[in-house]
C-alpha positions in Angstrom: 0.0 0.0 0.0 2.9 2.3 0.7 4.4 1.4 -2.5 1.3 2.3 -4.5 1.1 5.5 -2.5 4.9 6.4 -3.6 4.1 5.8 -7.0 0.8 7.7 -7.3 1.5 11.0 -8.9 1.0 14.1 -6.9 -2.1 15.6 -7.4 -2.4 19.4 -8.3 -4.0 21.7 -6.0 -7.2 23.4 -6.8 -6.4 27.6 -7.6 -9.4 29.6 -7.3 -8.1 31.9 -9.9 -8.6 29.6 -12.6 -11.9 30.0 -11.8 -12.1 33.6 -12.2 -10.0 33.2 -15.2 -12.8 31.2 -16.7 -15.4 33.4 -16.0 -13.5 36.4 -17.6 -12.8 34.1 -20.7 -16.4 33.2 -20.9 -17.7 37.0 -20.8 -14.9 37.8 -23.5 -16.0 34.9 -25.6 -19.7 35.9 -25.5 -19.0 39.8 -26.0 -16.8 39.2 -29.2 -18.4 35.6 -30.6 -21.7 35.7 -29.7 -24.7 36.2 -32.1 -25.1 40.1 -32.8 -28.2 41.5 -31.6 -30.2 44.1 -33.9 -31.2 46.8 -31.8 -34.4 49.2 -32.7 -33.7 52.5 -34.1 -34.1 55.4 -32.1 -37.1 57.4 -32.9 -39.1 60.8 -31.8 -42.7 61.9 -31.6 -42.8 63.5 -34.9 -41.7 60.3 -36.4 -44.0 58.5 -34.5 -47.2 60.5 -35.0 -46.2 60.5 -39.1 -46.0 56.6 -39.0 -49.6 56.6 -36.8 -50.8 58.8 -39.4 -49.9 56.8 -42.3 -51.2 53.6 -41.1 -47.8 52.1 -40.5 -47.8 51.1 -37.0 -49.3 47.5 -35.4 -48.9 47.8 -32.1 -47.0 49.7 -29.3 -45.6 48.2 -26.2 -44.7 50.7 -23.1 -42.6 49.3 -20.7 -42.2 51.0 -17.1 -44.2 53.8 -18.3 -41.4 55.3 -20.3 -39.6 53.0 -22.7 -42.0 52.6 -25.9 -41.3 49.8 -28.8 -42.9 50.4 -31.9 -44.0 47.1 -34.1 -44.7 48.0 -37.7 -47.1 46.5 -40.1 -45.0 43.5 -42.4 -45.9 45.6 -45.4 -44.6 48.8 -44.4 -41.3 47.4 -42.9 -40.7 46.2 -46.3 -41.4 49.7 -47.8 -39.8 51.7 -45.3 -36.4 49.7 -45.2 -35.7 51.3 -48.8 -35.6 54.9 -46.8 -32.5 55.9 -45.7 -33.7 57.1 -42.2 -34.7 53.5 -41.8 -32.1 51.3 -43.6 -30.8 50.1 -40.2 -34.2 49.2 -38.7 -34.5 45.4 -37.9 -37.5 43.2 -40.0 -38.1 41.5 -37.1 -39.2 42.2 -33.5 -39.7 46.0 -32.4 -38.3 48.2 -35.1 -38.4 51.7 -33.1 -38.0 52.6 -29.6 -38.5 55.9 -28.0 -39.0 57.7 -24.6 -42.4 58.5 -23.6 -41.3 61.1 -21.0 -43.3 59.0 -18.4 -46.7 60.4 -18.9 -49.1 57.8 -19.8 -52.2 59.7 -20.5 -50.5 62.7 -22.5 -48.9 59.9 -24.6 -52.3 58.2 -25.0 -53.7 61.2 -26.2 -51.3 62.1 -28.8 -51.9 58.8 -30.3 -55.6 58.8 -30.4 -55.2 62.5 -32.0 -52.7 61.0 -34.6 -55.4 58.0 -35.4 -58.0 61.0 -36.1 -55.9 62.8 -38.5 -55.7 59.6 -40.4 -59.3 58.9 -40.5 -59.4 62.4 -41.8 -57.1 61.5 -44.3 -59.1 58.7 -45.5 -57.0 56.1 -44.3 -58.6 52.9 -43.2 -56.0 51.5 -40.6 -56.5 49.5 -37.7 -56.6 51.1 -34.5 -53.1 51.2 -32.6 -52.7 48.5 -30.2 -51.1 49.9 -27.1 -49.9 47.4 -24.1 -48.4 48.4 -20.9 -45.8 46.3 -19.5 -43.6 46.0 -16.3 -40.3 44.7 -16.1 -39.3 41.9 -13.5 -35.7 41.9 -12.7 -34.3 38.1 -12.9 -31.4 36.8 -10.9 -29.2 37.4 -14.2 -29.7 40.9 -14.3 -29.0 41.1 -10.7 -25.8 39.3 -11.4 -24.8 41.5 -14.1 -25.5 44.5 -11.8 -23.4 43.3 -8.9 -20.4 41.5 -11.2 -18.3 44.5 -10.9 -18.5 44.9 -7.1 -17.5 40.9 -6.9 -14.6 41.4 -9.3 -13.2 44.4 -7.2 -13.8 42.5 -3.7 -12.3 39.5 -5.6 -9.1 41.5 -6.9 -8.9 43.2 -3.6 -8.6 39.8 -1.6 -6.2 38.9 -3.8 -3.8 41.7 -3.5 -4.4 41.6 0.4 -3.4 37.8 0.7 -0.1 39.0 -1.6 0.8 41.3 0.8 0.1 38.9 3.9 2.3 36.1 1.9 5.1 39.2 1.7 4.6 40.5 4.9 4.6 37.0 6.7 8.1 36.3 4.9 10.2 38.0 7.8 8.0 37.5 10.7 6.4 34.6 12.3 3.0 34.0 11.7 2.5 36.1 8.6 -0.3 38.6 8.5 -0.9 42.3 7.5 0.4 43.6 10.6 3.8 42.3 10.2 4.4 44.2 7.0 6.7 46.2 9.6 8.7 43.5 10.7 12.2 43.3 9.3 13.0 40.1 7.0 16.7 39.7 8.5 18.0 36.1 8.3 19.8 34.2 11.3 23.1 32.5 10.3 23.2 29.3 11.8 26.8 28.7 13.3 26.0 24.8 13.4 25.8 24.7 9.4 28.5 22.4 8.1 28.6 24.0 4.7 29.2 27.6 6.2 31.8 29.8 4.8 34.8 30.8 6.8 37.9 32.9 6.3 39.6 29.7 4.7 37.1 30.0 1.7 38.4 33.7 1.1 41.6 34.1 -0.8 43.3 37.6 -0.5 42.0 40.3 1.3 44.4 39.8 4.4 44.2 43.4 5.5 40.3 43.2 5.5 40.7 39.9 7.2 42.5 41.5 10.2 40.2 44.4 10.8 37.0 42.1 10.5 38.7 39.3 12.7 39.6 42.1 15.5 35.7 42.6 15.7 35.0 39.0 16.1 37.8 38.5 18.5 36.1 41.3 20.7 32.6 39.6 20.6 34.2 36.5 21.7 36.8 37.8 24.4 34.9 40.9 25.3 36.2 41.1 29.0 40.0 41.3 27.7 39.3 44.3 25.9 36.8 46.0 28.5 39.7 45.3 31.3 41.7 47.7 29.1 38.7 50.5 29.1 38.1 49.7 25.2 34.6 50.2 23.8 33.2 47.8 21.4 33.0 49.4 17.6 29.6 50.4 16.3 30.2 49.4 12.8 32.5 48.9 10.2 32.0 49.5 6.4 33.2 47.3 3.4 33.8 49.2 0.5 35.0 48.4 -2.8 34.7 47.9 -6.6 31.8 45.1 -7.5 32.9 41.6 -7.2 35.9 42.2 -4.8 34.5 39.9 -2.4 32.3 42.3 0.2 29.8 40.1 0.7 31.8 36.8 1.0 33.9 38.2 3.4 30.6 39.0 5.6 29.4 35.6 4.9 33.1 34.5 6.4 32.5 36.8 9.6 29.3 34.9 9.7 30.9 31.4 9.8 33.7 32.5 11.9 31.7 34.4 14.7 30.4 32.4 17.7 27.8 35.0 17.9 24.4 35.4 16.2 24.6 36.7 12.8 21.6 38.7 11.3 21.9 39.8 7.4 19.5 41.7 5.4 19.6 44.0 2.0 19.2 47.6 1.9 16.4 47.0 -0.7 14.3 45.3 1.9 13.6 48.6 4.0 12.2 50.4 0.8 8.5 49.7 0.7 5.4 51.6 -1.2 4.0 52.1 2.2 5.2 54.9 4.2 6.8 54.6 7.6 7.6 50.9 6.8 11.3 51.3 6.3 11.7 53.2 9.6 9.6 50.4 11.2 11.7 47.5 9.9 14.8 49.2 11.0 13.4 49.5 14.6 12.5 46.0 14.5 15.9 44.6 13.1 17.7 46.5 16.2 14.9 44.8 18.4 15.8 41.6 17.0 19.5 42.1 17.4 19.2 43.6 21.1 17.4 40.0 22.1 20.3 38.1 20.9 23.1 40.6 21.9 26.3 40.3 21.5 25.6 40.0 17.9 26.6 41.2 14.1 24.1 43.0 12.1 25.2 42.7 8.0 23.2 45.1 5.6 24.3 44.4 1.9 24.2 47.4 -0.5 23.6 49.9 2.1 23.2 52.9 -0.6 19.9 51.5 -1.1 18.8 53.7 1.8 22.2 55.4 3.0 22.1 57.8 0.0 22.7 61.5 1.2 19.7 63.5 2.3 18.2 66.2 -0.1 19.8 64.3 -3.1 17.0 61.6 -3.3 15.3 61.1 -6.7 12.1 62.3 -5.0 11.1 65.6 -4.8 9.1 65.8 -1.5 11.1 66.5 1.4 9.3 63.6 3.5 10.8 60.7 1.6 10.2 57.7 2.6 14.3 56.8 2.1 15.1 59.6 4.4 12.7 58.7 6.9 14.3 55.3 6.9 18.1 56.7 7.0 17.1 59.1 10.3 16.0 56.1 11.7 19.0 54.2 11.3 21.2 57.0 12.2 19.3 57.0 15.4 19.3 53.4 16.0 23.1 53.2 15.3 24.1 56.2 17.5 21.2 57.9 19.3 19.8 58.2 22.7 19.2 54.7 23.0 22.3 52.8 23.4 22.5 49.4 21.2 25.0 47.5 23.3 26.7 44.5 21.8 25.4 45.3 18.3 28.1 45.7 15.9 26.5 46.8 12.3 28.8 45.9 9.2 27.8 47.3 6.0 28.6 46.8 2.2 28.5 49.3 -0.8 30.4 49.8 -3.8 29.0 53.6 -3.9 30.5 55.5 -0.8 30.8 58.8 -2.7 26.9 58.8 -2.2 26.3 57.9 0.9 25.1 60.3 3.8 28.0 62.0 5.9 26.0 61.5 9.1 26.1 57.8 8.5 30.1 57.6 7.8 31.2 59.3 11.0 32.5 57.8 13.9 30.2 56.7 16.3 28.5 55.1 13.5 30.7 53.4 11.1 33.9 53.6 13.1 36.0 51.9 10.7 36.0 51.9 6.7 37.5 49.0 5.2 38.6 49.1 1.8 38.2 45.9 -0.3 40.1 46.5 -3.3 41.2 44.7 -6.4 43.4 41.9 -5.7 46.9 42.0 -6.7 48.9 39.2 -8.3 49.5 37.0 -5.1 45.8 37.3 -4.2 44.7 36.5 -7.7 46.9 33.4 -7.6 45.3 32.3 -4.1 42.0 33.3 -5.5 42.7 30.8 -8.8 43.8 28.1 -6.1 40.1 28.4 -4.5 38.4 28.3 -7.6 40.2 25.7 -9.6 39.5 23.2 -6.8 36.9 21.6 -8.7 37.9 21.7 -11.8 39.7 18.8 -13.8 43.1 20.4 -14.7 46.3 19.8 -17.0 49.4 18.7 -14.9 51.2 21.7 -16.8 49.0 24.1 -15.8 51.1 27.7 -14.3 49.0 29.4 -11.8 51.5 32.1 -11.5 51.0 32.5 -15.3 47.2 33.1 -15.1 47.8 35.4 -12.3 49.7 37.6 -14.1 47.7 37.5 -17.2 44.5 39.0 -15.2 45.3 42.3 -14.1 42.5 44.4 -12.7 40.3 41.3 -12.4 38.1 41.1 -9.5 37.2 37.8 -7.7 34.0 37.4 -9.4 35.8 38.0 -12.7 38.6 35.0 -11.8 35.4 32.7 -11.0 33.9 33.5 -14.1 37.2 32.8 -16.0 37.4 29.4 -14.4 34.1 28.8 -15.4 34.5 30.2 -19.1 37.5 27.9 -19.2 35.7 24.8 -18.1 32.9 25.3 -20.6 35.4 26.0 -23.4 37.3 22.6 -22.6 34.0 20.6 -22.7 33.2 22.3 -25.9 36.0 21.1 -27.6 35.5 17.5 -26.1 38.7 17.9 -23.8 39.9 15.6 -21.2 41.0 18.5 -18.9 41.2 22.3 -18.7 44.3 23.4 -20.3 46.1 26.5 -20.1 45.0 27.5 -23.7 41.3 27.2 -22.5 41.9 29.8 -19.7 43.7 32.2 -22.5 40.9 31.9 -24.6 38.6 32.4 -21.6 40.5 35.8 -20.6 40.3 37.2 -24.3 36.5 36.0 -24.6 35.6 37.9 -21.3 38.2 41.0 -22.2 37.3 41.2 -25.7 33.9 39.4 -26.6 32.8 36.7 -28.7 35.1 36.0 -32.0 33.4 36.8 -35.0 35.2 34.9 -37.5 32.5 35.3 -40.4 32.5 39.0 -40.4 32.6 40.2 -43.5 35.9 42.1 -44.6 37.6 43.0 -47.4 41.2 42.2 -48.3 42.1 46.0 -48.1 40.0 46.2 -44.6 42.1 43.1 -43.3 45.7 44.8 -44.4 44.6 48.1 -42.8 44.1 46.0 -39.7 47.1 44.3 -39.9 49.2 47.6 -40.1 47.1 49.2 -37.4 47.6 46.3 -34.9 51.2 46.0 -36.1 52.0 49.8 -35.5 50.6 49.6 -32.0 52.7 46.6 -31.0 55.9 48.2 -32.6 55.7 51.5 -30.6 54.9 49.6 -27.3 58.0 47.3 -28.0 60.4 50.1 -28.5 59.5 52.3 -25.6 60.7 51.2 -22.3 57.6 52.3 -19.9 55.1 50.8 -22.3 53.5 47.6 -21.1 55.0 44.4 -22.7 53.2 42.8 -25.7 51.6 39.6 -25.1 50.1 38.5 -28.4 48.6 40.5 -31.8 45.6 39.5 -33.6 43.2 40.5 -36.5 40.6 38.3 -35.5 37.3 40.5 -35.0 36.2 40.4 -31.4 32.9 42.1 -30.4 33.2 45.4 -31.5 36.9 45.9 -32.5 38.2 44.2 -35.4 41.4 43.4 -33.8 43.5 43.8 -30.5 47.1 43.9 -29.3 47.3 42.3 -26.0 49.8 43.3 -23.6 50.7 42.6 -20.0 50.1 45.8 -17.6 52.7 46.3 -15.2 50.7 46.9 -11.8 52.5 50.1 -10.8 51.2 52.5 -8.2 52.9 55.6 -9.4 53.3 57.2 -12.9 55.2 60.0 -14.1 55.3 62.0 -17.2 57.5 59.7 -19.3 55.2 56.8 -18.2 52.1 58.5 -19.9 53.7 60.0 -22.7 55.0 56.4 -23.9 51.5 55.2 -23.1 50.1 57.8 -25.3 52.7 57.0 -28.2 51.5 53.3 -27.8 47.9 54.0 -28.1 48.5 56.3 -31.2 50.6 53.9 -33.0 47.9 52.0 -34.7 46.7 55.5 -36.4 49.9 56.7 -37.1 51.1 53.6 -38.9 47.7 53.7 -41.4 48.5 57.2 -41.9 52.0 56.7 -43.0 52.1 53.4 -44.5 48.6 53.1 -46.4 48.1 56.9 -46.6 44.4 56.7 -45.1 42.4 57.6 -41.9 39.8 55.2 -40.6 37.5 54.9 -37.9 39.3 52.1 -36.3 41.1 54.3 -34.0 38.0 56.1 -32.2 38.9 53.7 -28.7 42.8 55.0 -29.0 41.6 58.4 -29.6 39.4 58.5 -26.7 41.8 56.7 -24.1 44.4 59.3 -25.7 42.2 62.2 -24.8 41.0 61.1 -21.3 44.9 60.2 -20.4 45.6 63.7 -21.8 43.5 65.7 -20.1 43.9 63.6 -16.9 47.7 64.7 -16.8 46.9 68.3 -17.3 43.7 69.1 -15.1 44.3 66.2 -12.6 47.8 65.5 -12.2 49.6 69.0 -12.5 51.7 67.6 -15.3 51.5 70.6 -17.6 54.1 73.8 -16.6 51.7 76.3 -17.8 48.5 75.1 -15.9 50.8 74.6 -13.0 50.4 72.2 -9.6 46.8 72.7 -10.0 44.4 69.8 -9.7 40.6 70.0 -10.7 39.9 66.6 -9.4 36.8 66.2 -7.2 37.3 63.0 -5.3 34.1 63.5 -3.3 32.1 63.3 -6.2 29.8 66.1 -4.9 30.6 68.7 -7.4 27.7 69.8 -10.0 28.6 68.7 -13.4 27.2 71.6 -14.9 29.8 73.8 -13.0 33.3 74.3 -13.7 36.0 74.7 -11.1 38.1 77.2 -13.5 37.7 80.2 -15.7 37.1 80.1 -19.6 40.8 81.5 -19.7 42.0 78.5 -18.1 39.9 76.0 -20.1 41.5 77.4 -23.2 44.7 76.8 -21.6 43.7 73.2 -20.7 43.0 72.6 -24.3 46.2 74.0 -25.8 48.5 72.0 -23.2 46.4 69.0 -24.2 47.0 69.3 -27.6 50.6 70.0 -27.2 50.8 66.7 -25.0 48.8 64.8 -27.9 51.3 66.4 -30.8 54.6 65.6 -28.9 53.4 62.0 -28.4 52.6 62.0 -32.2 55.9 63.0 -33.3 57.5 60.5 -30.9 55.3 57.8 -32.8 56.2 59.1 -36.0 59.9 58.8 -35.2 59.7 54.9 -34.3 57.1 54.3 -37.1 59.6 56.0 -39.7 62.6 53.8 -38.6 60.7 50.4 -38.0 58.5 50.8 -41.6 59.9 47.7 -43.1 59.6 45.9 -39.6 55.7 46.7 -39.5 55.1 45.5 -42.8 56.6 42.0 -42.2 54.7 42.0 -39.1 51.3 43.0 -40.8 52.4 40.1 -43.4 52.8 37.9 -40.6 49.4 39.1 -39.3 47.7 38.4 -42.7 49.0 34.7 -42.5 48.6 33.4 -39.3 45.9 36.1 -37.9 47.8 35.8 -34.5 50.9 36.1 -33.5 52.6 36.0 -30.2 55.5 38.1 -28.2 57.9 35.2 -29.6 57.2 35.8 -33.3 57.4 39.7 -32.7 60.9 39.6 -31.0 62.0 37.2 -34.4 61.3 40.5 -36.2 62.0 43.2 -33.8 64.8 41.6 -31.5 64.8 42.2 -27.9 62.3 44.8 -26.4 63.0 47.9 -24.9 61.5 46.5 -21.5 63.9 43.4 -21.9 67.0 45.3 -22.3 66.2 47.8 -19.4 65.5 44.9 -17.5 69.0 43.5 -18.3 70.8 46.7 -17.4 69.5 46.5 -14.2 70.3 42.8 -13.2 73.8 43.5 -12.3 72.6 46.0 -9.7 70.5 43.7 -8.5 73.1 41.1 -8.3 75.5 43.3 -6.6 73.1 44.5 -3.9 72.2 40.6 -3.2 75.6 39.7 -2.7 76.1 42.6 -0.7 73.0 41.6 1.5 74.4 37.9 1.4 77.3 39.0 2.8 76.0 41.3 5.4 74.0 37.9 6.5 76.8 35.8 6.5 78.7 38.5 8.8 75.6 38.7 11.3 75.4 34.8 11.4 79.3 34.6 12.6 78.9 37.1 14.8 75.8 35.6 16.2 77.4 32.1 16.5 80.6 33.7 18.2 78.4 35.3 20.8 76.0 32.2 21.4 79.6 30.4 21.7 81.2 32.8 24.0 78.2 33.7 26.1 77.5 30.0 27.6 81.2 29.7 28.3 81.3 32.9 30.4 78.3 32.1 32.4 79.4 28.3 33.0 82.9 29.8 33.9 81.5 32.5 36.5 78.8 29.5 37.9 82.0 27.4 38.4 83.7 30.4 40.3 80.6 31.0 42.7 80.2 27.4 43.6 
């Protein structure tokens, strides 16, 4: 019996919405496909009197003393139907309807006078029969009268039911009265699959600061003994995908205290006052289980600076919610033992009152990972993949500068998809490089229609980029060149950016020359100016303006920066005069012209090499740094590195000699001191 029950399929539950859907479909079907009813034409007293005088009327039915229906004789129906006034008149049933005005006596007298005139005119017509009726309303009429109200009540009930469901999601029992309850999720510290700091690669500095908060909650007596106060909150700030939410999940896994998590958008509701009510309820829940941690993800949803919201009213719901949050974090009431963690990638738009000490005491920067941290992130995401034994993880970390943790996870997944698409047994390094190209440049478009002249122009363009970057020591090392269209680009020169933290004028000038190499090569070698350099020109212009207006690298403009780090400046207001704007434009043009001259000189000297690179590109479509080195020789970066190697070796030898001396001195000291002590001890005895 139990087996039969297990095999029986689950019966679908009856949903009352299907009933209303069938009713609506039935009404629409009857109205659209039902037989059309021909209604009588509208008439007036003049028309009715004329018809009675001519003996056309057979009988008249008066319903409810006002609505009169006129039935004509069949002979008159056939003759009158030809008249334009009666062309829409039905041939059966009542032909004309009109309103008597409610006075039955006057109606009867007018009909009698019309009959008298008919007799005077010699028309021998039968007397018009008049029948008075009184309508009796049936259940169908009452149903149609009340049907709109029934539909309104049904929609209201469905709406309230949905509200109860959504309101009951956060509070126990649900109900419309729970709409102001916070929907915070309590982390289970006994969960076996919880995330810990071991699952978070990199972010060592952020881990230290976060772990101090967790340690305070675990060992509060140690800190209180020294008079330290528990911090009110910490704000995790950084670009998207760097692991802010993951770090908060790790805190939940590491802490032995309750952890309540909620999103900033959960406080935003269409009802006035609900957001502030949910903030109050959240902190009430936290006080009951204190000490605890409250995590608010994407706090910019409610923490936007007041007075700059999209609403026009000063009594904005977001501002009320923010005011309540400010009061709860540091107001007259003290929330002892409640620490607030928050995450956002829009620190610049947060309210200053929210950012002050006493509310968010610490702002933890969760930035993009460096090459070492990227290798650790790769190690985490590569655990679940079947990899080639020769995979170089340090090489992958170097190939992904500027990638966040989410981007690296995407690279690993994309590489596995590419390997499966090519029917491979494991994921190789080629698959990872293809995945990086796919994410950065877009999907390959090998079937894109291009003429031979366009392919030649693209090859010259990319060869110009590569040659200029190869000859300038401050340009990034060229990795590969391709003329296979990807995304919106016809070709690309891939290079490996060096993760510099400080740039000078020479660095920027060499970068500008590398960006302009493709356009200048087309102009000098093919005598054409195409639209393919739009991205290069855009980046060149932005870099040149940043040099002049932001970094103070123009002698004429001086050591002045018009950069706004706060993001509060009005976009329509310039912080400089028109004369300064003209001077900035002139300096930008001068810098770009100098970069163009440097580029022209290199291309003029390497004209034959660029032609050979272009021919090789047209043949192979994709070439690597080894192919470029066969044509151009060693790059300027390699030559500069070789010059620095002897100096580095001398410094290393000096350091080693110093270490040897220190170790020898330490060993001598270690040998002498015990002997002396032993001798003194013997003498004392």
